[in-house]
BALUM-200766 format. One record per residue (C-alpha): z, y, x; residue number from 1. Coordinates in steps of 0.02 Angstrom, whole numbers, padded with zeros to 5 digits. Each point is the difference from the previous one (the first is absolute). Layout:
N
+--------+--------+--------+-----+
:     up :  north :   east : num :
+--------+--------+--------+-----+
:      Z :      Y :      X : NUM :
...
+--------+--------+--------+-----+
// end
This chain:
403
+--------+--------+--------+-----+
:     up :  north :   east : num :
+--------+--------+--------+-----+
:  00206 :  00298 : -01044 :   1 :
: -00153 : -00027 : -00109 :   2 :
: -00034 : -00170 : -00077 :   3 :
: -00178 :  00050 : -00042 :   4 :
: -00057 : -00024 :  00179 :   5 :
: -00057 : -00167 :  00066 :   6 :
:  00152 : -00107 :  00045 :   7 :
:  00030 : -00018 :  00186 :   8 :
:  00054 : -00181 : -00022 :   9 :
: -00047 : -00112 : -00145 :  10 :
:  00024 : -00188 : -00019 :  11 :
: -00041 : -00118 : -00142 :  12 :
:  00068 : -00177 : -00010 :  13 :
:  00041 :  00000 :  00186 :  14 :
:  00058 : -00173 :  00052 :  15 :
:  00037 : -00081 :  00169 :  16 :
:  00037 : -00185 :  00019 :  17 :
:  00045 : -00072 :  00170 :  18 :
: -00055 : -00180 :  00025 :  19 :
:  00058 : -00138 :  00115 :  20 :
: -00103 : -00101 :  00125 :  21 :
: -00070 : -00109 : -00139 :  22 :
: -00058 :  00154 : -00099 :  23 :
:  00135 : -00026 : -00130 :  24 :
:  00082 :  00152 : -00081 :  25 :
:  00165 :  00026 :  00090 :  26 :
:  00060 :  00177 : -00042 :  27 :
: -00064 :  00122 : -00131 :  28 :
:  00053 :  00159 :  00089 :  29 :
: -00082 :  00124 : -00120 :  30 :
: -00054 : -00037 : -00178 :  31 :
: -00105 :  00108 : -00118 :  32 :
:  00056 :  00166 :  00074 :  33 :
: -00073 :  00155 : -00084 :  34 :
:  00029 :  00164 :  00091 :  35 :
: -00068 :  00176 : -00023 :  36 :
:  00056 :  00134 :  00124 :  37 :
: -00065 :  00176 : -00023 :  38 :
: -00031 :  00139 :  00128 :  39 :
:  00156 :  00093 :  00053 :  40 :
:  00118 : -00132 : -00069 :  41 :
:  00149 : -00078 :  00089 :  42 :
: -00002 : -00179 : -00064 :  43 :
:  00140 : -00126 :  00030 :  44 :
: -00026 : -00187 :  00018 :  45 :
:  00170 : -00082 : -00026 :  46 :
:  00064 : -00176 :  00009 :  47 :
:  00117 : -00116 :  00095 :  48 :
: -00051 : -00090 :  00159 :  49 :
: -00143 : -00119 : -00032 :  50 :
: -00057 :  00084 : -00160 :  51 :
: -00179 :  00031 :  00066 :  52 :
:  00011 :  00182 :  00052 :  53 :
: -00065 : -00022 :  00178 :  54 :
: -00135 : -00122 : -00057 :  55 :
: -00064 :  00126 : -00128 :  56 :
: -00004 :  00137 :  00133 :  57 :
: -00098 : -00110 :  00121 :  58 :
: -00130 : -00033 : -00135 :  59 :
: -00013 :  00188 : -00035 :  60 :
: -00033 :  00027 :  00185 :  61 :
: -00132 : -00136 :  00010 :  62 :
:  00108 : -00106 :  00117 :  63 :
:  00009 : -00142 : -00126 :  64 :
: -00133 : -00057 : -00123 :  65 :
:  00059 : -00024 : -00179 :  66 :
: -00018 : -00169 : -00082 :  67 :
: -00066 :  00088 : -00154 :  68 :
:  00001 :  00172 : -00079 :  69 :
: -00073 :  00168 :  00049 :  70 :
:  00059 :  00140 :  00116 :  71 :
: -00065 :  00178 :  00013 :  72 :
:  00059 :  00126 :  00132 :  73 :
: -00082 :  00172 : -00014 :  74 :
: -00129 : -00084 : -00112 :  75 :
: -00052 : -00125 :  00134 :  76 :
:  00049 : -00171 :  00063 :  77 :
:  00151 :  00001 :  00116 :  78 :
: -00103 : -00083 :  00137 :  79 :
: -00115 :  00152 :  00011 :  80 :
:  00022 :  00078 :  00173 :  81 :
: -00024 :  00177 : -00069 :  82 :
:  00152 : -00025 : -00112 :  83 :
:  00116 : -00046 :  00144 :  84 :
: -00018 :  00169 :  00087 :  85 :
:  00079 :  00081 : -00155 :  86 :
:  00155 : -00110 :  00002 :  87 :
:  00162 :  00008 :  00100 :  88 :
:  00103 : -00159 :  00008 :  89 :
:  00177 : -00036 :  00055 :  90 :
:  00026 : -00190 :  00002 :  91 :
:  00166 : -00084 : -00031 :  92 :
:  00017 : -00035 :  00187 :  93 :
: -00055 :  00136 :  00120 :  94 :
: -00130 : -00082 :  00114 :  95 :
:  00008 :  00117 :  00149 :  96 :
: -00040 : -00019 :  00186 :  97 :
:  00173 : -00011 :  00078 :  98 :
: -00052 :  00066 :  00172 :  99 :
: -00073 :  00163 : -00069 : 100 :
:  00108 :  00150 : -00037 : 101 :
: -00004 :  00093 : -00166 : 102 :
: -00130 :  00128 :  00054 : 103 :
: -00116 : -00133 :  00073 : 104 :
:  00018 : -00104 : -00157 : 105 :
: -00055 :  00141 : -00114 : 106 :
: -00138 :  00048 :  00122 : 107 :
: -00067 : -00178 : -00007 : 108 :
: -00010 : -00001 : -00190 : 109 :
: -00075 :  00174 : -00004 : 110 :
: -00139 : -00056 :  00118 : 111 :
: -00041 : -00142 : -00119 : 112 :
: -00045 :  00134 : -00127 : 113 :
: -00102 :  00092 :  00135 : 114 :
:  00099 :  00160 : -00012 : 115 :
: -00040 :  00138 :  00128 : 116 :
:  00127 :  00028 :  00138 : 117 :
:  00067 :  00167 : -00060 : 118 :
:  00025 : -00059 : -00180 : 119 :
:  00073 : -00164 :  00062 : 120 :
:  00134 :  00082 :  00107 : 121 :
:  00047 :  00126 : -00134 : 122 :
:  00025 : -00136 : -00130 : 123 :
:  00103 : -00106 :  00120 : 124 :
:  00119 :  00144 :  00037 : 125 :
:  00022 :  00045 : -00182 : 126 :
:  00027 : -00179 : -00057 : 127 :
:  00130 : -00031 :  00136 : 128 :
:  00092 :  00154 : -00062 : 129 :
: -00013 : -00059 : -00179 : 130 :
:  00081 : -00170 :  00036 : 131 :
:  00129 :  00075 :  00118 : 132 :
: -00057 : -00089 :  00160 : 133 :
: -00067 :  00143 :  00105 : 134 :
:  00144 : -00019 :  00126 : 135 :
: -00024 : -00189 :  00010 : 136 :
: -00190 :  00005 :  00014 : 137 :
: -00002 : -00059 :  00182 : 138 :
:  00100 : -00159 : -00031 : 139 :
: -00092 : -00164 : -00020 : 140 :
: -00015 : -00057 : -00179 : 141 :
:  00073 : -00169 :  00050 : 142 :
:  00165 :  00090 :  00035 : 143 :
:  00010 :  00075 : -00174 : 144 :
:  00115 : -00062 : -00137 : 145 :
: -00081 : -00067 : -00157 : 146 :
:  00030 :  00163 : -00092 : 147 :
: -00082 :  00101 :  00138 : 148 :
: -00147 : -00120 :  00002 : 149 :
: -00020 :  00027 : -00187 : 150 :
: -00009 :  00187 :  00029 : 151 :
: -00142 : -00022 :  00125 : 152 :
: -00083 : -00119 : -00122 : 153 :
:  00003 :  00136 : -00134 : 154 :
: -00072 :  00126 :  00123 : 155 :
: -00145 : -00115 :  00045 : 156 :
: -00034 : -00029 : -00186 : 157 :
: -00022 :  00190 : -00020 : 158 :
: -00102 :  00034 :  00159 : 159 :
: -00166 : -00004 : -00094 : 160 :
:  00059 :  00113 : -00144 : 161 :
: -00029 : -00140 : -00129 : 162 :
: -00038 :  00026 : -00183 : 163 :
:  00090 : -00162 : -00044 : 164 :
:  00162 : -00047 :  00086 : 165 :
:  00065 : -00179 : -00019 : 166 :
:  00179 : -00029 :  00056 : 167 :
:  00073 : -00175 :  00004 : 168 :
:  00191 :  00009 :  00014 : 169 :
: -00003 :  00169 :  00090 : 170 :
:  00189 :  00018 :  00012 : 171 :
:  00038 : -00178 :  00060 : 172 :
:  00123 :  00006 :  00145 : 173 :
:  00029 :  00187 : -00014 : 174 :
:  00166 :  00089 : -00005 : 175 :
:  00041 :  00117 : -00147 : 176 :
: -00069 :  00150 :  00097 : 177 :
: -00168 : -00083 :  00028 : 178 :
: -00004 : -00063 : -00179 : 179 :
:  00027 :  00175 : -00069 : 180 :
: -00131 :  00074 :  00117 : 181 :
: -00130 : -00129 : -00048 : 182 :
:  00032 :  00032 : -00184 : 183 :
: -00017 :  00188 :  00029 : 184 :
: -00167 : -00028 :  00088 : 185 :
: -00063 : -00108 : -00142 : 186 :
:  00051 :  00130 : -00130 : 187 :
: -00085 :  00140 :  00097 : 188 :
: -00160 : -00100 :  00024 : 189 :
: -00004 : -00039 : -00186 : 190 :
:  00020 :  00184 : -00044 : 191 :
: -00147 :  00042 :  00114 : 192 :
: -00121 : -00118 : -00084 : 193 :
:  00013 : -00161 :  00101 : 194 :
: -00008 : -00165 : -00093 : 195 :
:  00141 : -00115 :  00057 : 196 :
:  00034 : -00183 : -00035 : 197 :
:  00179 : -00044 :  00046 : 198 :
:  00057 : -00180 :  00007 : 199 :
:  00187 : -00032 :  00012 : 200 :
:  00145 : -00102 : -00064 : 201 :
:  00120 :  00146 :  00025 : 202 :
:  00010 :  00069 : -00176 : 203 :
:  00085 :  00164 :  00047 : 204 :
: -00144 :  00048 :  00115 : 205 :
: -00130 : -00030 : -00133 : 206 :
:  00101 :  00088 : -00134 : 207 :
:  00012 :  00159 :  00103 : 208 :
: -00184 :  00022 :  00041 : 209 :
: -00116 : -00098 : -00118 : 210 :
: -00089 :  00064 : -00155 : 211 :
: -00037 : -00173 : -00070 : 212 :
:  00056 : -00175 :  00048 : 213 :
: -00051 : -00180 : -00028 : 214 :
:  00129 : -00138 :  00018 : 215 :
: -00062 : -00170 :  00060 : 216 :
:  00087 : -00167 : -00010 : 217 :
: -00083 : -00164 :  00046 : 218 :
: -00162 :  00093 :  00032 : 219 :
: -00009 :  00062 : -00180 : 220 :
:  00023 :  00174 : -00073 : 221 :
:  00163 :  00006 : -00098 : 222 :
:  00016 :  00187 : -00037 : 223 :
: -00101 :  00158 :  00026 : 224 :
:  00018 :  00185 : -00040 : 225 :
:  00070 :  00164 :  00061 : 226 :
:  00173 :  00001 :  00077 : 227 :
:  00062 :  00116 : -00137 : 228 :
: -00061 : -00116 : -00139 : 229 :
:  00071 : -00156 :  00081 : 230 :
:  00170 :  00069 :  00050 : 231 :
:  00049 :  00117 : -00140 : 232 :
:  00136 : -00063 : -00119 : 233 :
: -00051 :  00066 : -00169 : 234 :
:  00159 : -00059 : -00089 : 235 :
:  00120 :  00107 :  00103 : 236 :
:  00031 :  00186 :  00034 : 237 :
:  00080 :  00072 :  00156 : 238 :
:  00078 :  00174 :  00004 : 239 :
:  00052 :  00076 :  00166 : 240 :
:  00113 :  00154 :  00002 : 241 :
:  00124 :  00082 :  00115 : 242 :
:  00171 : -00081 :  00011 : 243 :
:  00091 : -00005 : -00168 : 244 :
:  00185 : -00012 : -00036 : 245 :
:  00067 : -00161 : -00079 : 246 :
:  00033 :  00092 : -00165 : 247 :
: -00179 :  00059 : -00010 : 248 :
: -00065 : -00174 :  00038 : 249 :
:  00105 : -00069 : -00141 : 250 :
: -00065 :  00133 : -00119 : 251 :
: -00178 : -00048 :  00047 : 252 :
:  00039 : -00182 : -00033 : 253 :
:  00066 :  00044 : -00173 : 254 :
: -00152 :  00109 : -00037 : 255 :
: -00123 : -00136 :  00049 : 256 :
:  00098 : -00129 : -00099 : 257 :
:  00010 :  00104 : -00160 : 258 :
: -00172 :  00082 :  00005 : 259 :
: -00108 : -00142 :  00068 : 260 :
:  00108 : -00153 : -00028 : 261 :
: -00024 : -00047 :  00184 : 262 :
:  00117 : -00036 :  00144 : 263 :
: -00004 :  00084 :  00171 : 264 :
: -00023 : -00147 :  00117 : 265 :
:  00047 :  00081 :  00165 : 266 :
:  00075 :  00161 :  00064 : 267 :
:  00002 :  00016 :  00190 : 268 :
: -00033 :  00120 :  00142 : 269 :
: -00172 : -00017 :  00081 : 270 :
: -00008 : -00054 :  00182 : 271 :
: -00126 :  00013 :  00141 : 272 :
: -00103 : -00149 :  00053 : 273 :
:  00051 : -00078 :  00165 : 274 :
: -00174 :  00042 :  00065 : 275 :
:  00026 :  00185 : -00036 : 276 :
:  00170 :  00001 :  00084 : 277 :
: -00066 : -00093 :  00153 : 278 :
: -00147 :  00119 :  00022 : 279 :
:  00115 :  00150 : -00012 : 280 :
:  00109 : -00065 :  00142 : 281 :
: -00153 : -00034 :  00109 : 282 :
: -00074 :  00172 : -00033 : 283 :
:  00163 :  00080 :  00052 : 284 :
: -00004 : -00098 :  00164 : 285 :
: -00181 :  00052 :  00032 : 286 :
:  00044 :  00181 : -00032 : 287 :
:  00137 : -00016 :  00132 : 288 :
: -00133 : -00061 :  00126 : 289 :
:  00091 : -00163 :  00034 : 290 :
: -00108 : -00101 :  00120 : 291 :
: -00081 : -00162 : -00057 : 292 :
: -00131 : -00119 :  00070 : 293 :
: -00064 : -00038 : -00174 : 294 :
: -00116 :  00097 : -00111 : 295 :
:  00022 :  00186 : -00029 : 296 :
: -00021 :  00103 : -00157 : 297 :
: -00172 : -00024 : -00072 : 298 :
: -00124 :  00142 : -00010 : 299 :
: -00111 :  00063 : -00138 : 300 :
: -00155 : -00084 : -00066 : 301 :
: -00151 :  00038 :  00112 : 302 :
: -00125 :  00124 : -00068 : 303 :
: -00148 : -00118 :  00019 : 304 :
:  00080 : -00114 : -00130 : 305 :
:  00017 :  00139 : -00129 : 306 :
: -00184 :  00037 : -00028 : 307 :
: -00048 : -00032 : -00180 : 308 :
: -00180 : -00027 : -00052 : 309 :
: -00056 :  00118 : -00140 : 310 :
: -00018 : -00080 : -00170 : 311 :
: -00166 : -00012 : -00090 : 312 :
:  00045 :  00144 : -00116 : 313 :
:  00043 :  00112 :  00148 : 314 :
: -00166 : -00040 :  00085 : 315 :
: -00097 :  00040 : -00160 : 316 :
:  00096 :  00164 : -00025 : 317 :
: -00036 :  00054 :  00179 : 318 :
: -00186 : -00038 : -00021 : 319 :
: -00009 :  00094 : -00165 : 320 :
:  00090 :  00152 :  00070 : 321 :
: -00113 :  00001 :  00152 : 322 :
: -00154 : -00005 : -00113 : 323 :
:  00064 :  00145 : -00108 : 324 :
:  00044 :  00110 :  00148 : 325 :
: -00131 :  00135 :  00040 : 326 :
: -00100 : -00048 :  00151 : 327 :
: -00065 :  00127 :  00126 : 328 :
: -00188 : -00010 :  00017 : 329 :
: -00060 :  00033 :  00176 : 330 :
: -00174 :  00072 :  00031 : 331 :
: -00120 : -00135 :  00043 : 332 :
: -00062 :  00011 :  00177 : 333 :
: -00176 : -00060 :  00039 : 334 :
: -00003 : -00099 :  00162 : 335 :
: -00133 :  00052 :  00128 : 336 :
: -00160 : -00099 : -00002 : 337 :
: -00008 : -00130 :  00139 : 338 :
: -00132 :  00028 :  00136 : 339 :
: -00167 : -00086 : -00028 : 340 :
: -00011 : -00163 :  00091 : 341 :
: -00151 : -00041 :  00106 : 342 :
: -00074 : -00169 :  00022 : 343 :
:  00063 : -00090 :  00157 : 344 :
: -00177 : -00027 :  00064 : 345 :
: -00032 :  00189 :  00002 : 346 :
:  00157 :  00031 :  00101 : 347 :
: -00051 : -00132 :  00129 : 348 :
: -00175 :  00074 :  00018 : 349 :
:  00072 :  00175 :  00022 : 350 :
:  00115 : -00061 :  00138 : 351 :
: -00142 : -00088 :  00091 : 352 :
: -00123 :  00146 : -00012 : 353 :
:  00123 :  00139 :  00039 : 354 :
: -00032 :  00078 :  00172 : 355 :
:  00133 : -00035 :  00126 : 356 :
:  00103 :  00149 :  00051 : 357 :
:  00015 :  00028 :  00187 : 358 :
:  00176 : -00032 :  00052 : 359 :
:  00096 :  00058 :  00153 : 360 :
: -00043 : -00091 :  00162 : 361 :
:  00110 : -00149 :  00027 : 362 :
:  00126 :  00027 :  00136 : 363 :
: -00004 : -00129 :  00138 : 364 :
:  00135 : -00126 : -00020 : 365 :
:  00131 :  00015 :  00136 : 366 :
:  00009 : -00188 :  00012 : 367 :
: -00189 : -00031 :  00015 : 368 :
: -00054 : -00061 :  00175 : 369 :
: -00115 :  00115 :  00102 : 370 :
: -00188 : -00028 : -00005 : 371 :
: -00070 : -00105 :  00144 : 372 :
: -00157 :  00031 :  00102 : 373 :
: -00142 : -00129 :  00007 : 374 :
:  00049 : -00042 :  00179 : 375 :
:  00178 : -00038 : -00053 : 376 :
: -00063 : -00103 : -00146 : 377 :
: -00116 : -00100 :  00114 : 378 :
:  00140 : -00032 :  00122 : 379 :
:  00114 : -00057 : -00137 : 380 :
: -00126 : -00123 : -00078 : 381 :
:  00045 : -00179 :  00038 : 382 :
: -00111 : -00096 :  00125 : 383 :
: -00071 : -00167 : -00046 : 384 :
:  00099 : -00134 :  00089 : 385 :
: -00144 : -00128 :  00028 : 386 :
: -00169 :  00061 : -00061 : 387 :
: -00093 : -00140 :  00089 : 388 :
:  00080 : -00129 : -00114 : 389 :
: -00070 :  00087 : -00154 : 390 :
: -00173 :  00017 :  00079 : 391 :
: -00001 : -00186 :  00040 : 392 :
:  00039 : -00043 : -00178 : 393 :
: -00137 :  00107 : -00077 : 394 :
: -00134 : -00037 :  00133 : 395 :
: -00148 : -00105 : -00059 : 396 :
: -00013 : -00171 :  00082 : 397 :
: -00134 : -00024 :  00138 : 398 :
: -00134 : -00124 : -00062 : 399 :
: -00073 : -00027 :  00171 : 400 :
:  00151 : -00099 :  00055 : 401 :
: -00015 : -00120 : -00145 : 402 :
: -00039 : -00174 :  00059 : 403 :
+--------+--------+--------+-----+
// end
């Protein structure tokens, strides 16, 4: 992760005030929030319910306009349409079409990004494997539990291979298996160069995956820094060894007391977390092929999500090496000269004055009627029906009969 690159997300004095009907300030959801999230960083946005996390995310997505302050996403305003195609978003509540199945749901979102059919189907299959829902892909989404719906929500957030992934309470409603799988996916995406903003009030989830965190309370930033800096206890030392006998433990206590003047505060055997024990029991059941109608073991991260763009230094090195490499010079070939063009008027005159070539005699058409003799033609000519009427009309009047 390099902090010299342009931050993916940057805010300055970000504030959002919700007003009532009379335009009076009712709730100050976010106040003077300053964030800076760098490429390839997994960033945690922490806080209790109502602390302003979802409001801040909606402003970063351009769904809400800030009351004051500035926002930059990939160096542009969050309302820029070109920015939205580079973002994947999992909202707090999965807004899915309940009468579509999992495959149709992912196909719908892939079509919104105008993905070709072959790429679309390959990504759908791989994402269903990743979230462990390949065997439940034909069920309607409305029949899914909340945890299964969250899995499909994560898959649709990754369908466009986003550069920035924003997750709002991604493990809400999930069992320990789904929680661990989502955390593994987030860790893998972070290792492969994706920038991730994770909003949650579950501290254990954020602690396991985030590089840096910001804690909000009342819409204000109360603490910020890396998880190691915020959680380390500098005034204590922990030593973990194999099991010691009580006599040895007592000798260590005496040594610490005499040499350092300190007291050993606790001596105990380490224990597994309940999450670790639970996952071990479930994995044993899955290995025994015990049937279940729920989710199965999740698959690996799809390959299309693991492509990393080369850095600027790598691009420059490749260009320099290509310029230094000896290039093969091919003999220059001279193209043949094009034929001389004649004026159109000359071509027309030549066509008109050219003698006509005698062609073969035309064969009589089999469908042409036979020639008729003059007698047949005369017989076939129509006879005037009343010639006397025409003669009477064109005859000159007789002047001798005029009175």
